[in-house]
C-alpha positions in Angstrom: -15.7 -17.3 20.9 -13.6 -14.6 19.1 -10.9 -15.7 16.8 -7.1 -15.3 18.3 -5.4 -12.3 16.5 -2.9 -13.2 13.8 0.7 -12.8 15.0 2.7 -10.8 12.3 6.5 -10.5 12.7 7.6 -7.7 10.3 10.6 -8.7 8.4 9.9 -12.5 8.7 8.4 -14.6 6.1 4.9 -15.8 6.7 2.8 -18.6 5.0 -0.7 -17.2 4.1 -3.7 -19.0 2.9 -7.1 -17.8 1.5 -9.9 -20.2 0.8 -13.2 -19.8 -1.0 -16.3 -20.0 1.1 -17.0 -23.6 1.8 -14.0 -24.5 -0.1 -15.7 -23.4 -3.3 -13.6 -22.5 -6.4 -12.5 -18.9 -6.7 -10.4 -19.3 -10.0 -12.2 -20.7 -12.9 -10.0 -20.0 -15.8 -6.3 -18.7 -16.0 -7.4 -15.3 -16.4 -8.8 -15.2 -13.0 -5.5 -16.1 -11.7 -3.9 -13.1 -13.7 -6.5 -10.7 -12.4 -5.8 -11.8 -8.8 -2.0 -11.4 -9.3 -2.6 -8.0 -11.0 -4.5 -6.9 -8.0 -2.3 -8.3 -5.4 0.9 -6.6 -6.8 0.0 -2.9 -6.3 -1.4 -3.5 -2.9 1.6 -5.4 -1.8 3.8 -2.4 -3.0 1.4 0.1 -1.3 1.6 -1.6 2.0 5.0 -2.8 2.1 4.4 -6.7 1.6 7.1 -8.6 -0.4 5.6 -11.6 -2.2 8.4 -14.2 -2.2 6.3 -17.0 -3.9 2.7 -18.1 -4.6 0.7 -21.0 -5.6 -2.9 -20.4 -6.9 -5.1 -23.4 -6.7 -8.6 -23.7 -7.8 -10.2 -23.0 -4.5 -7.5 -21.4 -2.6 -4.2 -19.3 -2.5 -0.9 -19.9 -0.8 1.5 -17.0 -0.3 4.9 -16.7 1.1 5.2 -13.1 1.9 7.5 -10.8 4.1 5.5 -7.8 5.7 7.5 -4.6 6.1 5.1 -3.6 9.1 2.5 -5.1 11.5 -0.4 -4.3 9.3 1.2 -4.9 6.0 0.0 -8.4 5.6 -3.8 -7.9 6.4 -3.9 -4.7 4.5 -2.3 -5.8 1.3 -4.0 -9.3 1.3 -7.5 -8.1 2.6 -7.7 -5.4 0.0 -6.9 -7.8 -2.8 -9.5 -10.1 -1.9 -12.0 -7.3 -1.6 -11.3 -5.6 -4.7 -11.0 -8.7 -6.7 -13.8 -10.9 -5.6 -16.0 -8.5 -3.6 -16.8 -6.3 -6.6 -17.4 -9.3 -8.8 -19.8 -10.9 -6.4 -21.5 -7.6 -5.5 
């Protein structure tokens, strides 16, 4: 059964979570968190996503973000995950 599409309301705050596969750790040292934030910032600016707050736990991320457009959220957060962790694993 396909997953229901995410509802994105431009200009409204959204609580976003990202988890590691099988809830595995994704951050092992503080530098990992700095790298993630360093990747997130330019992607958020590029795709019009205002990051209001974040909490980076060892195995997941919480973001409070306001998207400028319907695709801002998926593009900014998705590209951060791919660029940061996809390139390390691959």
